[in-house]
PASEBA-1860 file (N, C-alpha, C; in nm, 3 decimals):
! residues 144
1> XXXXXXXX> 10.702/9.405/9.487/10.807/9.501/9.462/10.912/9.435/9.375 ~ 10.948/9.503/9.268/11.052/9.449/9.181/11.188/9.472/9.243 ~ 11.285/9.397/9.195/11.421/9.410/9.247/11.476/9.550/9.220 ~ 11.442/9.606/9.103/11.488/9.741/9.070/11.432/9.844/9.168 ~ 11.304/9.833/9.200/11.243/9.925/9.298/11.305/9.909/9.436 ~ 11.334/9.784/9.473/11.395/9.757/9.602/11.534/9.819/9.610 ~ 11.614/9.802/9.506/11.749/9.859/9.505/11.743/10.011/9.508 ~ 11.650/10.069/9.432/11.634/10.215/9.432/11.595/10.265/9.571
9> XXXXXXXX> 11.506/10.193/9.639/11.468/10.235/9.774/11.585/10.222/9.871 ~ 11.672/10.123/9.853/11.790/10.108/9.939/11.888/10.222/9.916 ~ 11.901/10.268/9.793/11.990/10.382/9.764/11.935/10.508/9.830 ~ 11.805/10.528/9.822/11.744/10.644/9.888/11.763/10.637/10.039 ~ 11.743/10.520/10.096/11.762/10.503/10.240/11.908/10.528/10.277 ~ 12.001/10.487/10.192/12.143/10.509/10.219/12.172/10.658/10.239 ~ 12.122/10.741/10.148/12.150/10.884/10.157/12.079/10.949/10.276 ~ 11.959/10.902/10.307/11.892/10.954/10.427/11.970/10.912/10.551
17> XXXXXXXX> 12.019/10.787/10.552/12.099/10.739/10.665/12.226/10.821/10.684 ~ 12.295/10.851/10.575/12.417/10.932/10.586/12.385/11.065/10.653 ~ 12.278/11.128/10.608/12.239/11.257/10.664/12.205/11.244/10.812 ~ 12.123/11.145/10.847/12.082/11.130/10.986/12.197/11.089/11.076 ~ 12.288/11.006/11.026/12.404/10.966/11.106/12.497/11.085/11.129 ~ 12.516/11.167/11.027/12.596/11.289/11.046/12.533/11.379/11.151 ~ 12.402/11.397/11.142/12.332/11.480/11.239/12.340/11.420/11.379 ~ 12.312/11.289/11.388/12.319/11.221/11.517/12.458/11.226/11.578
25> XXXXXXXX> 12.560/11.211/11.495/12.699/11.218/11.543/12.731/11.357/11.595 ~ 12.682/11.457/11.525/12.708/11.594/11.569/12.640/11.622/11.704 ~ 12.516/11.579/11.719/12.445/11.599/11.845/12.513/11.520/11.957 ~ 12.546/11.395/11.928/12.612/11.310/12.028/12.746/11.370/12.071 ~ 12.824/11.414/11.974/12.953/11.474/12.005/12.940/11.603/12.083 ~ 12.841/11.683/12.050/12.821/11.810/12.120/12.781/11.787/12.266 ~ 12.703/11.682/12.289/12.657/11.654/12.426/12.763/11.583/12.509 ~ 12.823/11.477/12.454/12.910/11.392/12.533/13.060/11.420/12.516
33> XXXXXXXX> 13.100/11.471/12.402/13.243/11.492/12.376/13.269/11.630/12.315 ~ 13.230/11.738/12.379/13.244/11.870/12.317/13.390/11.914/12.298 ~ 13.482/11.859/12.375/13.621/11.901/12.364/13.700/11.826/12.256 ~ 13.641/11.719/12.202/13.714/11.639/12.104/13.706/11.701/11.965 ~ 13.818/11.698/11.894/13.823/11.750/11.757/13.812/11.635/11.657 ~ 13.753/11.666/11.543/13.741/11.567/11.437/13.839/11.600/11.325 ~ 13.884/11.497/11.259/13.968/11.513/11.141/13.886/11.479/11.017 ~ 13.939/11.510/10.902/13.862/11.488/10.780/13.827/11.341/10.759
41> XXXXXXXX> 13.914/11.249/10.797/13.884/11.108/10.776/13.766/11.061/10.860 ~ 13.729/11.133/10.965/13.610/11.096/11.043/13.482/11.117/10.963 ~ 13.486/11.200/10.860/13.367/11.225/10.780/13.330/11.104/10.693 ~ 13.423/11.009/10.678/13.392/10.889/10.602/13.314/10.786/10.684 ~ 13.319/10.797/10.815/13.253/10.696/10.898/13.101/10.689/10.876 ~ 13.028/10.801/10.861/12.884/10.788/10.833/12.856/10.715/10.701 ~ 12.941/10.734/10.603/12.922/10.667/10.475/12.945/10.517/10.491 ~ 13.050/10.480/10.563/13.080/10.339/10.585/12.971/10.273/10.669
49> XXXXXXXX> 12.930/10.340/10.774/12.825/10.283/10.860/12.693/10.270/10.784 ~ 12.658/10.371/10.705/12.534/10.364/10.626/12.539/10.250/10.526 ~ 12.652/10.235/10.460/12.666/10.125/10.365/12.654/9.990/10.432 ~ 12.715/9.976/10.548/12.707/9.849/10.621/12.566/9.825/10.674 ~ 12.495/9.931/10.708/12.358/9.917/10.761/12.257/9.884/10.651 ~ 12.289/9.912/10.528/12.198/9.880/10.419/12.198/9.728/10.394 ~ 12.309/9.662/10.418/12.317/9.518/10.392/12.212/9.437/10.468 ~ 12.192/9.460/10.599/12.089/9.382/10.668/11.947/9.409/10.620
57> XXXXXXXX> 11.925/9.519/10.551/11.789/9.548/10.504/11.748/9.457/10.390 ~ 11.840/9.380/10.338/11.805/9.287/10.230/11.712/9.176/10.278 ~ 11.701/9.154/10.410/11.608/9.052/10.460/11.464/9.095/10.441 ~ 11.440/9.222/10.411/11.302/9.269/10.395/11.258/9.269/10.249 ~ 11.336/9.212/10.159/11.295/9.208/10.018/11.189/9.100/9.999 ~ 11.077/9.138/9.942/10.968/9.046/9.913/10.934/9.056/9.765 ~ 10.915/8.943/9.700/10.866/8.948/9.563/10.716/8.975/9.563 ~ 10.647/8.923/9.664/10.504/8.951/9.678/10.482/9.015/9.814
65> XXXXXXXX> 10.367/9.076/9.831/10.338/9.148/9.954/10.335/9.052/10.074 ~ 10.406/9.088/10.181/10.406/9.002/10.300/10.281/9.024/10.384 ~ 10.254/8.929/10.469/10.146/8.948/10.566/10.197/9.045/10.672 ~ 10.109/9.107/10.749/10.155/9.199/10.853/10.249/9.131/10.954 ~ 10.225/9.004/10.986/10.312/8.933/11.079/10.451/8.914/11.020 ~ 10.456/8.873/10.893/10.585/8.856/10.825/10.660/8.988/10.819 ~ 10.588/9.094/10.789/10.650/9.226/10.780/10.711/9.267/10.914 ~ 10.635/9.252/11.022/10.685/9.291/11.154/10.804/9.206/11.196
73> XXXXXXXX> 10.799/9.076/11.173/10.911/8.989/11.210/11.036/9.029/11.134 ~ 11.023/9.054/11.006/11.141/9.093/10.927/11.194/9.230/10.968 ~ 11.106/9.322/11.005/11.151/9.453/11.051/11.228/9.440/11.183 ~ 11.181/9.354/11.273/11.251/9.332/11.399/11.387/9.269/11.374 ~ 11.392/9.169/11.286/11.521/9.108/11.251/11.613/9.211/11.190 ~ 11.559/9.295/11.102/11.639/9.400/11.038/11.697/9.496/11.142 ~ 11.616/9.540/11.237/11.665/9.632/11.341/11.773/9.567/11.425 ~ 11.755/9.442/11.463/11.857/9.372/11.542/11.987/9.361/11.464
81> XXXXXXXX> 11.978/9.325/11.337/12.100/9.314/11.254/12.170/9.449/11.239 ~ 12.092/9.554/11.221/12.151/9.687/11.208/12.219/9.729/11.338 ~ 12.154/9.701/11.451/12.215/9.733/11.581/12.347/9.657/11.596 ~ 12.350/9.530/11.557/12.474/9.452/11.568/12.584/9.507/11.478 ~ 12.548/9.545/11.357/12.647/9.602/11.264/12.707/9.730/11.321 ~ 12.621/9.818/11.373/12.669/9.944/11.428/12.755/9.920/11.550 ~ 12.714/9.831/11.638/12.793/9.803/11.759/12.929/9.743/11.724 ~ 12.933/9.668/11.613/13.059/9.610/11.568/13.151/9.717/11.508
89> XXXXXXXX> 13.093/9.812/11.436/13.174/9.913/11.367/13.219/10.029/11.455 ~ 13.140/10.063/11.554/13.167/10.181/11.636/13.236/10.139/11.765 ~ 13.342/10.208/11.797/13.411/10.178/11.923/13.409/10.304/12.009 ~ 13.406/10.286/12.141/13.400/10.404/12.228/13.531/10.482/12.229 ~ 13.523/10.613/12.244/13.644/10.694/12.253/13.716/10.666/12.386 ~ 13.841/10.708/12.397/13.918/10.682/12.519/13.853/10.735/12.646 ~ 13.771/10.838/12.634/13.703/10.895/12.750/13.617/10.791/12.822 ~ 13.566/10.692/12.748/13.475/10.593/12.803/13.544/10.467/12.851
97> XXXXXXXX> 13.674/10.466/12.864/13.741/10.344/12.909/13.689/10.307/13.048 ~ 13.641/10.183/13.060/13.584/10.135/13.185/13.434/10.160/13.195 ~ 13.377/10.243/13.108/13.234/10.273/13.113/13.174/10.262/12.972 ~ 13.208/10.153/12.903/13.161/10.135/12.766/13.011/10.109/12.757 ~ 12.952/10.060/12.863/12.809/10.029/12.861/12.726/10.153/12.831 ~ 12.758/10.265/12.895/12.686/10.390/12.871/12.699/10.432/12.725 ~ 12.817/10.416/12.669/12.841/10.452/12.530/12.755/10.367/12.438 ~ 12.759/10.234/12.456/12.685/10.146/12.367/12.533/10.160/12.383
105> XXXXXXXX> 12.486/10.188/12.503/12.343/10.210/12.522/12.300/10.337/12.449 ~ 12.379/10.444/12.460/12.342/10.568/12.393/12.348/10.552/12.241 ~ 12.446/10.478/12.191/12.454/10.452/12.047/12.334/10.367/12.003 ~ 12.299/10.267/12.082/12.184/10.182/12.050/12.055/10.262/12.044 ~ 12.038/10.355/12.138/11.918/10.440/12.137/11.918/10.530/12.014 ~ 12.035/10.585/11.979/12.045/10.672/11.862/12.013/10.593/11.735 ~ 12.063/10.470/11.724/12.033/10.386/11.607/11.883/10.356/11.601 ~ 11.823/10.327/11.715/11.679/10.302/11.719/11.598/10.422/11.673
113> XXXXXXXX> 11.638/10.541/11.717/11.568/10.663/11.677/11.582/10.686/11.526 ~ 11.704/10.669/11.476/11.726/10.686/11.331/11.646/10.583/11.253 ~ 11.641/10.459/11.301/11.564/10.355/11.235/11.415/10.392/11.230 ~ 11.364/10.444/11.341/11.222/10.484/11.346/11.195/10.599/11.248 ~ 11.286/10.695/11.240/11.269/10.806/11.146/11.266/10.755/11.003 ~ 11.357/10.663/10.971/11.361/10.605/10.836/11.230/10.533/10.806 ~ 11.179/10.456/10.902/11.054/10.383/10.881/10.936/10.477/10.862 ~ 10.930/10.584/10.940/10.821/10.681/10.925/10.828/10.747/10.788
121> XXXXXXXX> 10.948/10.786/10.745/10.963/10.846/10.612/10.924/10.748/10.502 ~ 10.962/10.623/10.518/10.929/10.520/10.419/10.777/10.497/10.413 ~ 10.713/10.490/10.529/10.568/10.471/10.531/10.495/10.592/10.473 ~ 10.546/10.712/10.500/10.485/10.832/10.443/10.497/10.831/10.290 ~ 10.612/10.788/10.241/10.632/10.780/10.095/10.533/10.681/10.034 ~ 10.515/10.565/10.099/10.420/10.466/10.049/10.277/10.519/10.056 ~ 10.247/10.593/10.160/10.114/10.654/10.176/10.087/10.751/10.062 ~ 10.185/10.836/10.031/10.169/10.932/9.921/10.150/10.860/9.787
129> XXXXXXXX> 10.225/10.752/9.766/10.210/10.675/9.643/10.071/10.614/9.634 ~ 10.019/10.563/9.745/9.886/10.505/9.747/9.780/10.609/9.714 ~ 9.796/10.729/9.768/9.701/10.837/9.738/9.705/10.872/9.589 ~ 9.826/10.881/9.533/9.839/10.913/9.389/9.775/10.804/9.303 ~ 9.797/10.677/9.339/9.737/10.568/9.263/9.584/10.570/9.273 ~ 9.533/10.601/9.390/9.389/10.610/9.409/9.330/10.721/9.321 ~ 9.397/10.835/9.319/9.349/10.947/9.235/9.353/10.908/9.088 ~ 9.458/10.839/9.045/9.466/10.796/8.905/9.355/10.696/8.872
137> XXXXXXXX> 9.327/10.606/8.966/9.218/10.511/8.943/9.083/10.581/8.935 ~ 9.061/10.681/9.016/8.935/10.758/9.010/8.921/10.826/8.875 ~ 9.030/10.882/8.826/9.026/10.948/8.695/8.994/10.847/8.586 ~ 9.054/10.728/8.592/9.027/10.624/8.493/8.882/10.577/8.500 ~ 8.828/10.565/8.619/8.690/10.519/8.634/8.591/10.621/8.581 ~ 8.617/10.749/8.602/8.525/10.850/8.553/8.539/10.869/8.402 ~ 8.653/10.833/8.346/8.672/10.847/8.202/8.596/10.741/8.124 ~ 8.567/10.628/8.187/8.498/10.518/8.116/8.354/10.540/8.109
END
């Protein structure tokens, strides 16, 4: 993967993350904090969190294809770093004073779910690219 392709994929992941974090925040707020109101400046938090979460994904940049073991280890490191970034950036609302553990566990689960969705979408994109390349190779082989 070239550096340009890697940066382009990080930009795509950023926008998917913003969307999923907004959705996750809305669901979380509706379930746990339905009486709380949001102000316009709260809409910047998904952008900030997404930007901060993209930074740890730089550990998965490979100039050449990794082995499956290397890939899995780097993905685990990436998930741990992303969880740490989110836990550092997000603080519990006043409602959770004295019961922050429940808040952080639910946020951790939400981050894990979003991470899994991103990975599934990324793998599907790679799968579609592989199918397109295979079809192009078949066309080239039959043309010769």
